C-alpha positions as CSV (number, residue, x, y, z in Angstrom):
1,M,72.7,151.6,118.3
2,P,73.2,151.4,122.2
3,A,76.4,151.8,123.5
4,E,78.5,148.5,124.3
5,P,80.3,148.1,127.5
6,K,83.8,149.2,127.8
7,K,85.0,145.5,128.7
8,L,84.7,144.8,124.9
9,A,86.9,147.6,124.2
10,L,89.8,144.9,123.7
11,L,88.0,142.5,121.4
12,R,86.7,145.7,119.2
13,I,90.2,147.1,119.1
14,L,91.4,143.6,117.8
15,R,88.7,143.8,115.2
16,I,89.2,147.3,114.0
17,L,92.9,146.4,113.3
18,E,91.9,143.2,111.3
19,E,89.6,144.7,109.2
20,E,91.2,148.3,108.7
21,S,94.9,147.9,109.4
22,D,97.7,146.6,107.3
23,A,101.5,147.1,106.4
24,D,100.3,150.3,104.3
25,R,97.4,151.5,106.5
26,H,98.3,152.2,110.0
27,I,95.9,153.4,112.6
28,K,96.9,155.9,115.6
29,Q,95.3,155.7,119.0
30,S,93.2,158.8,118.3
31,E,91.8,157.1,115.3
32,L,91.1,154.1,117.2
33,S,89.2,156.1,119.9
34,E,87.1,157.6,117.2
35,I,86.2,154.2,115.7
36,L,85.5,152.7,118.9
37,F,82.9,155.4,119.8
38,D,81.5,155.8,116.3
39,R,80.9,152.1,115.7
40,Y,80.5,150.7,119.0
41,G,79.5,153.6,121.3
42,I,82.8,152.9,123.4
43,E,84.4,155.7,125.0
44,I,87.8,155.2,126.7
45,E,90.8,157.2,127.2
46,R,93.8,156.8,125.0
47,K,95.7,155.3,128.1
48,A,93.3,152.6,128.0
49,I,93.6,152.1,124.2
50,S,97.3,151.7,124.9
51,A,97.0,149.1,127.4
52,N,94.9,147.1,125.4
53,L,97.4,147.1,122.5
54,S,99.9,145.9,125.2
55,L,97.4,143.0,126.1
56,L,97.0,142.0,122.7
57,K,100.7,141.8,122.2
58,E,101.2,139.6,125.3
59,A,98.5,137.5,123.9
60,G,100.5,136.6,121.0
61,Y,98.8,139.2,118.3
62,D,102.0,140.6,116.0
63,I,100.8,144.3,116.5
64,R,103.4,146.6,115.6
65,N,103.8,150.5,116.1
66,D,105.4,153.4,114.7
67,S,105.1,157.0,114.2
68,K,102.1,156.7,112.0
69,G,100.0,154.4,114.2
70,S,99.7,150.6,115.0
71,W,98.7,147.8,112.5
72,L,98.2,143.9,112.6
73,A,101.4,142.8,110.8
74,E,100.4,139.1,110.7
75,R,97.4,137.0,110.2
76,T,96.3,133.4,110.1
77,F,96.1,133.6,106.5
78,D,97.7,136.3,104.4
79,D,95.6,137.7,101.5
80,G,97.4,135.6,98.8
81,E,95.8,132.2,100.7
82,L,92.8,134.1,101.3
83,R,92.4,134.5,97.7
84,V,92.9,130.7,96.7
85,L,90.2,129.7,99.1
86,A,87.8,132.6,97.9
87,D,88.7,131.4,94.3
88,S,88.2,127.5,95.0
89,V,84.5,128.4,96.4
90,I,83.7,130.8,93.6
91,S,84.8,128.3,90.8
92,N,83.1,125.2,92.7
93,K,80.0,124.3,90.5
94,S,78.6,122.5,93.4
95,I,77.9,125.4,95.7
96,S,75.0,127.5,95.0
97,K,75.3,131.3,94.2
98,K,73.7,132.2,97.6
99,Y,76.2,129.8,99.7
100,T,79.2,131.1,97.3
101,D,78.4,134.8,98.4
102,E,78.1,133.8,102.3
103,L,81.3,131.6,101.9
104,V,83.4,134.4,100.2
105,K,82.0,136.9,102.9
106,K,83.3,134.5,105.8
107,I,86.8,134.2,104.1
108,A,87.0,137.8,103.4
109,G,86.2,138.6,107.0
110,L,89.4,136.9,107.9
111,S,91.3,140.1,106.4
112,T,90.7,143.8,105.7
113,K,87.9,145.4,103.9
114,K,90.3,146.2,101.0
115,F,90.8,142.5,100.4
116,F,86.8,142.0,100.6
117,T,86.3,144.6,98.0
118,S,88.8,142.8,95.6
119,T,87.0,139.3,95.8
120,K,84.1,140.9,93.9
121,N,86.4,141.2,90.9
122,V,86.8,137.5,90.3
123,H,84.6,135.8,88.0
124,T,85.2,132.5,86.3
125,P,82.7,130.7,83.8
126,A,81.8,127.9,86.7
127,D,80.8,131.0,88.7
128,W,78.1,131.6,86.0
129,R,76.7,127.8,86.1
130,K,76.4,127.4,89.8
131,T,74.1,124.8,91.0
132,D,70.8,125.3,92.7
133,C,71.5,122.4,95.4
134,K,70.6,123.5,98.8
135,D,71.8,120.1,100.3
136,I,75.4,120.0,99.3
137,F,77.1,120.6,102.4
138,N,74.6,118.2,104.3
139,N,75.4,115.7,101.5
140,I,79.2,116.2,102.0
141,E,79.0,115.7,105.8
142,I,76.7,112.5,105.4
143,I,79.0,111.0,102.8
144,N,82.1,111.7,104.9
145,E,80.3,110.3,108.0
146,A,79.4,107.0,106.1
147,I,83.0,106.5,104.7
148,E,84.4,106.8,108.5
149,E,81.7,104.5,109.9
150,K,82.2,102.0,107.0
151,K,78.4,102.0,106.1
152,Q,76.4,102.2,103.0
153,I,74.4,105.4,101.9
154,S,71.1,105.4,99.9
155,F,69.9,108.4,98.0
156,E,67.9,109.8,95.3
157,Y,70.0,111.0,91.9
158,M,68.3,113.7,90.3
159,K,68.5,114.4,86.2
160,Y,67.6,117.4,83.9
161,D,64.3,117.1,81.8
162,V,63.7,118.7,78.3
163,N,62.3,121.8,80.3
164,K,65.9,122.0,82.1
165,K,64.3,121.3,85.2
166,L,65.6,118.8,88.0
167,V,63.5,115.7,88.4
168,H,64.1,112.4,89.9
169,G,66.3,110.3,87.9
170,A,66.9,106.9,89.9
171,D,67.5,105.5,93.5
172,Y,71.0,104.2,94.7
173,T,72.4,102.3,97.4
174,L,76.1,102.0,97.6
175,T,79.2,101.8,99.6
176,P,80.9,105.3,99.5
177,I,84.6,104.9,98.7
178,Q,85.8,108.6,98.4
179,L,84.8,112.2,97.8
180,V,86.8,114.0,95.3
181,L,87.0,117.4,94.1
182,T,87.3,117.4,90.3
183,D,86.6,119.7,87.5
184,H,85.3,122.3,90.1
185,D,82.6,119.6,91.5
186,Y,82.5,117.4,94.3
187,I,82.3,113.5,92.8
188,L,81.2,110.8,95.1
189,I,82.7,107.7,94.2
190,G,81.3,104.3,95.5
191,G,80.8,100.7,94.9
192,R,77.4,99.6,93.7
193,A,76.3,95.9,93.4
194,L,75.6,94.9,89.5
195,D,74.1,91.4,90.2
196,E,71.0,90.4,92.2
197,E,73.3,88.2,94.4
198,K,75.4,91.2,95.3
199,T,78.6,89.5,94.6
200,Y,80.0,91.7,92.0
201,F,80.6,95.5,92.7
202,E,81.6,98.3,90.1
203,T,82.8,101.7,91.2
204,Q,80.8,104.3,89.7
205,G,80.9,108.2,90.1
206,F,77.9,110.4,91.0
207,R,78.1,114.4,91.3
208,A,77.3,115.3,94.9
209,S,75.2,118.3,93.8
210,M,72.7,116.0,92.0
211,I,72.0,113.9,95.3
212,R,68.9,114.6,97.2
213,N,67.5,112.6,100.4
214,I,70.7,110.9,101.3
215,K,70.9,108.7,104.3
216,I,73.0,106.3,106.2
217,E,72.0,102.8,105.8
218,K,72.2,100.5,109.2
219,E,73.8,97.5,107.5
220,A,76.5,95.9,109.5
221,D,78.4,94.2,106.5
222,A,79.3,97.3,104.5
223,E,83.0,96.5,105.0
224,K,82.4,93.1,103.6
225,K,81.0,94.7,100.6
226,R,83.5,97.3,100.3
227,N,86.3,94.5,100.4
228,L,84.2,93.0,97.4
229,I,84.2,96.2,95.3
230,S,87.9,95.4,93.7
231,K,91.4,94.8,95.0
232,D,92.1,98.1,93.1
233,M,90.0,100.0,95.3
234,E,92.0,98.8,98.5
235,D,94.1,102.2,97.9
236,P,91.4,104.7,96.9
237,R,93.7,107.2,96.3
238,A,96.0,105.3,94.2
239,S,93.1,104.1,92.1
240,L,91.5,107.4,91.4
241,S,94.8,108.6,90.1
242,N,94.3,106.2,87.2
243,R,91.1,107.7,86.4
244,I,90.4,110.9,84.6
245,M,88.5,113.0,87.4
246,M,85.2,113.5,85.6
247,V,81.9,111.8,86.8
248,G,81.2,110.0,83.7
249,Y,84.8,108.4,83.6
250,F,84.4,106.2,87.1
251,Y,82.7,103.1,85.4
252,G,84.8,100.1,85.4
253,N,88.3,99.1,87.0
254,P,91.6,100.3,85.5
255,K,93.7,98.1,83.5
256,E,96.7,98.7,81.1
257,F,96.4,100.6,78.0
258,T,99.0,101.8,75.4
259,I,98.2,104.7,72.9
260,V,100.3,106.3,70.1
261,C,100.8,109.8,69.8
262,G,103.0,112.5,68.8
263,E,105.2,114.3,71.1
264,E,103.2,117.6,71.0
265,E,100.2,115.5,72.6
266,L,102.5,114.5,75.6
267,N,101.4,117.4,77.8
268,D,97.8,116.7,77.2
269,V,98.4,113.0,78.0
270,I,100.1,113.3,81.4
271,Q,97.6,116.3,82.5
272,E,94.9,113.8,82.1
273,F,96.5,110.6,83.3
274,G,99.7,111.9,85.5
275,E,103.2,111.0,85.6
276,D,102.7,107.3,86.4
277,I,103.2,106.6,82.4
278,K,105.8,104.6,80.4
279,I,107.1,106.3,77.3
280,K,108.6,104.9,74.3
281,K,110.3,106.7,71.5
282,L,109.2,105.2,68.0
283,P,110.8,105.5,64.6
284,K,109.4,108.3,62.2
285,L,106.1,106.7,61.0
286,P,105.3,106.8,57.4
287,T,102.3,109.2,57.5
288,E,103.4,112.1,55.3
289,D,101.1,111.4,52.8
290,R,98.1,110.7,54.8
291,L,96.9,114.4,55.6
292,F,93.4,115.1,57.3
293,Y,91.2,117.7,55.6
294,T,89.0,119.6,58.2
295,G,86.1,120.4,55.7
296,G,86.4,123.8,56.5
297,L,86.1,123.7,60.2
298,N,87.9,126.0,62.5
299,L,90.1,123.4,63.9
300,G,93.3,125.2,63.8
301,V,96.2,124.1,61.8
302,M,96.0,120.4,61.2
303,R,99.3,118.5,61.9
304,Q,100.3,115.3,59.8
305,L,99.5,112.0,62.2
306,M,102.6,111.3,64.2
307,A,104.9,112.2,61.3
308,T,107.6,113.3,63.6
309,H,108.5,112.4,67.4
310,P,106.1,109.5,67.6
311,L,105.7,108.0,70.8
312,E,104.5,104.7,72.7
313,I,102.8,105.4,76.0
314,T,101.4,103.0,78.6
315,F,99.4,103.4,81.6
316,K,96.7,102.2,83.6
317,S,93.2,103.8,83.4
318,T,89.4,102.6,82.8
319,E,88.1,101.8,79.3
320,D,85.5,104.8,79.5
321,A,88.3,107.1,80.5
322,V,90.6,106.1,77.6
323,A,87.9,106.1,75.2
324,R,86.5,109.4,75.8
325,F,90.1,110.8,75.9
326,V,91.1,109.7,72.3
327,L,88.0,110.6,70.9
328,Q,88.8,114.4,72.1
329,H,92.2,114.3,70.6
330,Y,91.6,111.7,67.6
331,P,93.4,111.6,64.9
332,Y,96.6,112.9,67.1
333,I,96.2,110.1,69.8
334,C,95.2,106.4,68.7
335,I,94.8,103.4,71.0
336,Y,97.3,100.7,70.1
337,K,96.7,98.1,72.8
338,P,94.8,95.8,74.1
339,T,93.9,95.0,70.5
340,E,90.3,94.1,71.5
341,M,90.0,97.9,72.8
342,N,91.4,99.2,69.3
343,E,89.0,97.2,67.5
344,K,86.1,98.1,70.0
345,F,86.9,101.8,68.9
346,R,87.3,101.6,65.4
347,N,83.8,100.0,65.3
348,Y,82.6,102.8,67.5
349,L,84.0,105.2,65.2
350,S,82.3,103.3,61.9
351,Y,79.0,103.4,63.7
352,V,79.3,106.9,64.5
353,L,80.2,107.8,60.8
354,Q,77.2,105.7,59.8
355,F,74.8,107.4,62.1
356,N,76.0,110.8,61.0
357,E,75.4,109.8,57.5
358,D,72.0,108.5,58.0
359,L,70.9,111.2,60.7
360,P,69.4,113.8,58.1
361,D,67.3,111.3,56.5
362,M,66.1,109.8,59.7
363,I,65.0,113.5,60.8
364,R,63.4,114.2,57.5
365,Q,61.5,110.8,57.9
366,A,60.4,111.8,61.4
367,E,59.2,115.0,60.5
368,E,57.1,113.6,57.5
369,D,55.7,111.1,60.3
370,M,54.4,113.6,62.2
371,K,53.1,115.8,59.6
372,E,51.0,112.9,58.3
373,G,49.9,111.8,61.9
374,R,51.7,108.6,61.8
375,A,54.0,109.8,64.7
376,V,54.0,112.2,67.8
377,P,56.8,113.4,69.9
378,Y,57.8,111.2,72.5
379,D,56.5,112.8,75.5
380,Q,52.8,112.7,73.9
381,E,52.7,109.2,73.3
382,N,50.4,107.0,75.4
């Protein structure tokens, strides 16, 4: 490697201190001189090193000295802050493995080599399910630009086929409202016309990592469309707080729901719907004789449904969000109001139970039809 000019010594000394020094690792001027020569081919006297250290201090760098040498005492980010940034990148499913490695390397470059080594010890389940999307950063930039300029966007939305390959799903044109990071993924929230006259818009969610060929439309009335989406979306942040932060839960507009559950489930409710809820304590419900049998499934210790400390909880959210949440926690959490939602949920459960009861016979019949030549797999149909 050819020797660098001596005028770069100031920058190289700063870089060495950034990479090598901290409160536990001090570098003597003699060692700085050796590193400068070995790494950059720069040969200067110790007086010049001392002068450069003084210049860096005058420039505002917190460089300290003692009998053991010099070190950079304060950086723009401390290691704890950098670790949070690195972990956020590692756990973000929208960012491909290749870009994750590059970003973590850049973040680690803001601290010492010791910190860079420590980032290799961080692994998360999301790290093993990274997207292959190479367009994520371009998607984010275009979405942000469209939101700022109050313009619509169009894009191709991908889906997985039975071979686990990404293929074309559908084409969309919508008014972008907000880009949120949730469940380790970027979700685009936007309003899309549901009628041919384009007078009714509903908010929907799309994973940014599944978007391809995105572009900004040149329509001048995007602001008009934005206002048609719903009054609820006039304050996007307030509206998003009423929705569970998962892409399938952004359909429909928030309205008021009341659920009934035991106090043991209150943590789950607040974690999903936030603290903007109304809680009413109920008298003990007569459920002692209504025990639930798991059929041997490993579901943990089954509790009596709301037998002690029952609560009535009211909040705003979307119908999809509440239904999916209750399904995850049923029978410990039940929908109480509105009445029509309670009825919808009961009908849905009845349908699911009947479908599961019929499913073995349906599969047997389908296999017999295939064996007798009366049917073929759907991908072989004409």
